[in-house]
Z-matrix of the N, CA and C atoms (Angstrom, degrees):
N
C 1 1.336
C 2 1.621 1 111.58
N 3 1.226 2 112.98 1 -34.07
C 4 1.523 3 118.88 2 178.54
C 5 1.507 4 111.61 3 -63.32
N 6 1.349 5 117.34 4 -43.34
C 7 1.368 6 123.73 5 -177.05
C 8 1.579 7 110.16 6 -69.34
N 9 1.378 8 119.14 7 -34.49
C 10 1.484 9 121.50 8 173.21
C 11 1.501 10 108.34 9 -63.82
N 12 1.400 11 120.97 10 -46.25
C 13 1.385 12 124.70 11 -178.67
C 14 1.632 13 108.19 12 -60.55
N 15 1.273 14 116.15 13 -42.95
C 16 1.456 15 121.80 14 177.33
C 17 1.525 16 110.65 15 -57.76
N 18 1.308 17 115.14 16 -45.54
C 19 1.483 18 123.22 17 178.37
C 20 1.586 19 111.79 18 -55.77
N 21 1.397 20 114.05 19 -49.73
C 22 1.363 21 120.84 20 178.87
C 23 1.485 22 114.32 21 -61.60
N 24 1.325 23 112.87 22 -44.97
C 25 1.427 24 120.00 23 175.16
C 26 1.538 25 111.40 24 -56.62
N 27 1.406 26 121.23 25 -42.03
C 28 1.322 27 123.24 26 175.26
C 29 1.634 28 114.71 27 -58.24
N 30 1.378 29 107.60 28 -45.19
C 31 1.511 30 113.03 29 173.75
C 32 1.440 31 113.88 30 -59.26
N 33 1.328 32 121.66 31 -43.93
C 34 1.473 33 122.07 32 177.54
C 35 1.383 34 110.27 33 -65.82
N 36 1.427 35 124.95 34 -25.03
C 37 1.432 36 123.45 35 174.22
C 38 1.440 37 111.12 36 -65.49
N 39 1.438 38 119.20 37 -42.09
C 40 1.393 39 125.52 38 174.58
C 41 1.534 40 107.81 39 -55.86
N 42 1.299 41 121.75 40 -45.56
C 43 1.430 42 124.74 41 179.46
C 44 1.413 43 111.21 42 -54.42
N 45 1.219 44 118.41 43 -55.55
C 46 1.552 45 120.16 44 -172.62
C 47 1.514 46 104.88 45 -73.68
N 48 1.197 47 131.05 46 -30.28
C 49 1.424 48 132.24 47 -177.05
C 50 1.655 49 104.38 48 -65.63
N 51 1.259 50 109.31 49 -53.03
C 52 1.578 51 115.70 50 -180.00
C 53 1.407 52 106.39 51 -71.79
N 54 1.260 53 126.34 52 -31.40
C 55 1.409 54 130.49 53 179.06
C 56 1.634 55 111.18 54 -55.92
N 57 1.377 56 108.84 55 -48.85
C 58 1.471 57 114.96 56 178.54
C 59 1.451 58 115.26 57 -43.70
N 60 1.379 59 117.58 58 -41.03
C 61 1.546 60 121.57 59 -179.55
C 62 1.580 61 105.80 60 -69.16
N 63 1.178 62 119.99 61 -29.25
C 64 1.615 63 114.08 62 -179.98
C 65 1.353 64 111.69 63 -91.71
N 66 1.237 65 126.83 64 0.13
C 67 1.496 66 129.86 65 172.88
C 68 1.479 67 111.88 66 -75.68
N 69 1.308 68 113.21 67 -29.79
C 70 1.531 69 122.33 68 -176.81
C 71 1.543 70 106.52 69 51.46
N 72 1.453 71 113.92 70 61.47
C 73 1.256 72 125.74 71 173.89
C 74 1.570 73 111.95 72 63.00
N 75 1.308 74 109.47 73 42.29
C 76 1.493 75 122.71 74 172.51
C 77 1.589 76 111.13 75 58.79
N 78 1.287 77 112.43 76 30.38
C 79 1.535 78 118.17 77 176.04
C 80 1.602 79 114.76 78 -99.98
N 81 1.363 80 112.18 79 -4.34
C 82 1.521 81 118.85 80 178.66
C 83 1.522 82 108.45 81 -110.47
N 84 1.293 83 120.18 82 108.74
C 85 1.387 84 126.02 83 -172.02
C 86 1.553 85 118.21 84 -57.33
N 87 1.297 86 118.73 85 -45.17
C 88 1.516 87 116.13 86 178.08
C 89 1.588 88 110.11 87 -69.77
N 90 1.335 89 118.66 88 -54.94
C 91 1.448 90 111.10 89 178.61
C 92 1.514 91 117.19 90 -56.94
N 93 1.375 92 119.22 91 -29.49
C 94 1.514 93 123.31 92 178.04
C 95 1.569 94 103.87 93 -69.73
N 96 1.227 95 113.32 94 -47.27
C 97 1.634 96 107.80 95 -177.46
C 98 1.516 97 113.26 96 -66.39
N 99 1.297 98 118.41 97 -32.49
C 100 1.597 99 120.29 98 -178.40
C 101 1.592 100 102.14 99 -74.17
N 102 1.270 101 120.84 100 -37.21
C 103 1.498 102 123.48 101 -179.84
C 104 1.596 103 109.78 102 -66.10
N 105 1.235 104 120.75 103 -42.12
C 106 1.377 105 125.72 104 -179.88
C 107 1.555 106 110.44 105 -70.22
N 108 1.389 107 112.28 106 -38.95
C 109 1.404 108 110.90 107 178.35
C 110 1.566 109 114.37 108 -71.35
N 111 1.365 110 116.43 109 -27.02
C 112 1.315 111 122.66 110 177.95
C 113 1.570 112 109.85 111 -70.81
N 114 1.272 113 119.03 112 -36.38
C 115 1.422 114 128.73 113 176.32
C 116 1.454 115 105.55 114 -54.30
N 117 1.357 116 111.71 115 -59.20
C 118 1.575 117 117.18 116 -171.60
C 119 1.454 118 115.12 117 -63.94
N 120 1.402 119 115.53 118 -40.04
C 121 1.494 120 124.17 119 171.11
C 122 1.498 121 111.30 120 -54.91
N 123 1.334 122 115.36 121 -51.02
C 124 1.422 123 120.91 122 177.04
C 125 1.553 124 125.01 123 -56.12
N 126 1.347 125 107.97 124 -39.32
C 127 1.538 126 113.24 125 173.38
C 128 1.432 127 113.36 126 -82.03
N 129 1.344 128 123.62 127 -25.09
C 130 1.434 129 127.87 128 175.90
C 131 1.512 130 109.17 129 -68.71
N 132 1.329 131 109.94 130 -49.69
C 133 1.584 132 111.23 131 177.27
C 134 1.517 133 113.79 132 -62.01
N 135 1.321 134 113.27 133 -40.86
C 136 1.576 135 118.71 134 172.55
C 137 1.528 136 108.94 135 -50.32
N 138 1.371 137 114.74 136 -55.25
C 139 1.394 138 119.27 137 -174.55
C 140 1.578 139 113.74 138 -58.80
N 141 1.224 140 111.71 139 -34.65
C 142 1.467 141 117.40 140 -179.87
C 143 1.602 142 108.22 141 -71.95
N 144 1.249 143 115.63 142 -40.21
C 145 1.524 144 120.30 143 -178.99
C 146 1.594 145 112.17 144 -70.39
N 147 1.322 146 113.33 145 -28.07
C 148 1.552 147 112.91 146 -179.25
C 149 1.511 148 112.05 147 -78.66
N 150 1.369 149 113.80 148 -7.07
C 151 1.613 150 115.12 149 174.76
C 152 1.420 151 105.33 150 -66.79
N 153 1.389 152 129.57 151 -22.71
C 154 1.399 153 128.10 152 -169.20
C 155 1.616 154 108.11 153 -125.59
N 156 1.225 155 121.52 154 -8.60
C 157 1.469 156 123.93 155 -174.68
C 158 1.474 157 109.10 156 -125.06
N 159 1.354 158 114.27 157 148.06
C 160 1.514 159 116.20 158 179.01
C 161 1.551 160 109.53 159 -64.75
N 162 1.452 161 115.73 160 135.60
C 163 1.410 162 122.15 161 -170.85
C 164 1.624 163 109.56 162 -57.48
N 165 1.313 164 119.56 163 -45.45
C 166 1.385 165 122.75 164 179.94
C 167 1.532 166 112.36 165 -56.07
N 168 1.328 167 115.33 166 -51.02
C 169 1.421 168 119.07 167 177.63
C 170 1.584 169 115.30 168 -59.91
N 171 1.395 170 115.15 169 -47.90
C 172 1.423 171 120.29 170 179.07
C 173 1.522 172 113.11 171 -65.73
N 174 1.322 173 119.16 172 -30.46
C 175 1.415 174 115.33 173 -176.64
C 176 1.445 175 107.92 174 -81.07
N 177 1.327 176 120.72 175 -39.55
C 178 1.481 177 122.75 176 173.92
C 179 1.432 178 111.41 177 -59.14
N 180 1.229 179 122.11 178 -43.03
C 181 1.562 180 125.22 179 -177.69
C 182 1.562 181 105.96 180 -68.54
N 183 1.366 182 118.70 181 -38.60
C 184 1.448 183 122.14 182 -176.44
C 185 1.560 184 108.94 183 -65.89
N 186 1.277 185 111.95 184 -50.94
C 187 1.548 186 119.44 185 -179.12
C 188 1.664 187 107.10 186 -65.21
N 189 1.324 188 113.51 187 -37.90
C 190 1.536 189 112.92 188 177.83
C 191 1.473 190 111.06 189 -59.75
N 192 1.328 191 116.13 190 -56.23
C 193 1.476 192 122.31 191 178.03
C 194 1.501 193 108.93 192 -49.89
N 195 1.240 194 114.64 193 -48.90
C 196 1.517 195 115.14 194 -176.20
C 197 1.584 196 109.53 195 -69.12
N 198 1.274 197 119.13 196 -33.99
C 199 1.463 198 119.45 197 174.16
C 200 1.450 199 116.38 198 -66.54
N 201 1.340 200 120.16 199 -46.08
C 202 1.364 201 124.26 200 -175.92
C 203 1.547 202 107.42 201 -70.71
N 204 1.286 203 121.25 202 -44.96
C 205 1.441 204 130.46 203 178.65
C 206 1.545 205 111.05 204 -60.12
N 207 1.241 206 116.81 205 -43.74
C 208 1.386 207 125.06 206 -175.95
C 209 1.658 208 107.65 207 -67.62
N 210 1.316 209 115.03 208 -45.77
C 211 1.376 210 118.94 209 -179.58
C 212 1.605 211 110.04 210 -65.66
N 213 1.238 212 116.42 211 -46.85
C 214 1.514 213 121.23 212 -177.66
C 215 1.652 214 103.97 213 -60.45
N 216 1.328 215 115.66 214 -50.83
C 217 1.472 216 117.82 215 -177.35
C 218 1.542 217 109.35 216 -58.77
N 219 1.326 218 117.28 217 -45.67
C 220 1.458 219 124.83 218 175.93
C 221 1.615 220 111.15 219 -47.18
N 222 1.354 221 112.14 220 -50.17
C 223 1.429 222 117.07 221 -179.26
C 224 1.467 223 109.94 222 -63.15
N 225 1.459 224 118.39 223 -42.61
C 226 1.435 225 123.50 224 -168.55
C 227 1.491 226 109.71 225 -74.87
N 228 1.400 227 110.29 226 -48.38
C 229 1.629 228 116.40 227 -171.57
C 230 1.486 229 104.72 228 -94.36
N 231 1.158 230 131.98 229 -36.51
C 232 1.407 231 127.72 230 -164.96
C 233 1.598 232 117.21 231 -107.48
N 234 1.344 233 110.55 232 -2.19
C 235 1.431 234 113.60 233 -177.97
C 236 1.551 235 116.52 234 72.33
N 237 1.297 236 115.21 235 20.87
C 238 1.448 237 116.28 236 176.47
C 239 1.558 238 114.30 237 -69.48
N 240 1.315 239 117.19 238 152.17
C 241 1.461 240 122.19 239 -173.42
C 242 1.516 241 109.58 240 -56.86
N 243 1.491 242 109.60 241 139.10
C 244 1.483 243 115.45 242 -179.46
C 245 1.634 244 102.83 243 -120.80
N 246 1.385 245 118.09 244 58.36
C 247 1.508 246 113.14 245 177.39
C 248 1.467 247 110.55 246 -72.37
N 249 1.361 248 112.11 247 165.26
C 250 1.496 249 117.81 248 176.31
C 251 1.507 250 107.09 249 -62.42
N 252 1.290 251 122.80 250 -41.88
C 253 1.408 252 118.37 251 -168.16
C 254 1.790 253 107.33 252 -73.59
N 255 1.405 254 113.25 253 -30.08
C 256 1.324 255 110.97 254 174.37
C 257 1.599 256 115.03 255 -68.52
N 258 1.338 257 114.50 256 -42.73
C 259 1.410 258 119.25 257 176.38
C 260 1.588 259 112.88 258 -63.11
N 261 1.289 260 116.84 259 -32.08
C 262 1.480 261 122.71 260 -179.08
C 263 1.629 262 104.81 261 -71.84
N 264 1.295 263 119.95 262 -38.29
C 265 1.419 264 118.07 263 175.29
C 266 1.542 265 115.31 264 -65.61
N 267 1.378 266 117.01 265 -36.85
C 268 1.420 267 128.73 266 175.33
C 269 1.453 268 103.18 267 -58.69
N 270 1.247 269 122.40 268 -51.00
C 271 1.615 270 128.95 269 174.91
C 272 1.469 271 108.02 270 -44.25
N 273 1.314 272 113.68 271 -54.22
C 274 1.518 273 120.25 272 -178.41
C 275 1.371 274 112.47 273 -54.78
N 276 1.366 275 122.15 274 -46.80
C 277 1.384 276 128.18 275 -178.42
C 278 1.681 277 110.12 276 -62.91
N 279 1.322 278 108.90 277 -44.89
C 280 1.574 279 115.46 278 179.68
C 281 1.439 280 104.43 279 -64.82
N 282 1.285 281 124.50 280 -39.44
C 283 1.545 282 122.47 281 177.32
C 284 1.422 283 110.96 282 -61.16
N 285 1.358 284 120.78 283 -36.09
C 286 1.414 285 122.59 284 -174.62
C 287 1.500 286 108.33 285 -81.18
N 288 1.292 287 122.59 286 -27.99
C 289 1.489 288 124.82 287 165.42
C 290 1.481 289 112.53 288 -55.39
N 291 1.523 290 111.75 289 -52.86
C 292 1.428 291 114.71 290 -171.98
C 293 1.600 292 104.75 291 -68.75
N 294 1.179 293 119.79 292 -45.62
C 295 1.574 294 120.20 293 175.17
C 296 1.589 295 111.53 294 -47.06
N 297 1.311 296 116.44 295 -44.05
C 298 1.445 297 116.95 296 -178.41
C 299 1.521 298 107.12 297 -66.33
N 300 1.298 299 119.12 298 -44.73
C 301 1.404 300 119.94 299 179.86
C 302 1.482 301 113.07 300 -60.78
N 303 1.279 302 119.19 301 -41.52
C 304 1.469 303 120.05 302 -171.97
C 305 1.578 304 109.91 303 -76.91
N 306 1.338 305 116.44 304 -21.83
C 307 1.423 306 121.16 305 177.83
C 308 1.508 307 118.54 306 -93.99
N 309 1.156 308 111.97 307 -12.49
C 310 1.610 309 121.30 308 -178.84
C 311 1.542 310 114.38 309 -72.86
């Protein structure tokens, strides 16, 4: 269950990271509210997960999921660059996440 909570926390981290772009400097109320809610949910879920997982592993996986998801959503939603080198680096991060999960 802790790994599932951590995965959800990572997804909500993607939500608030991408949400920051849509807040336009926190000037748009609805995107701002959704972004802040995503922030809170992400941190609360992380806090619940670290009750049962090592903090270093949980934090690295949380930020890794957030990084990979945010980059991919940036490419898909915002037109960010999707070069081979960027995607190869994202694969390295995803491999690190998988390695931490397998060795935890």
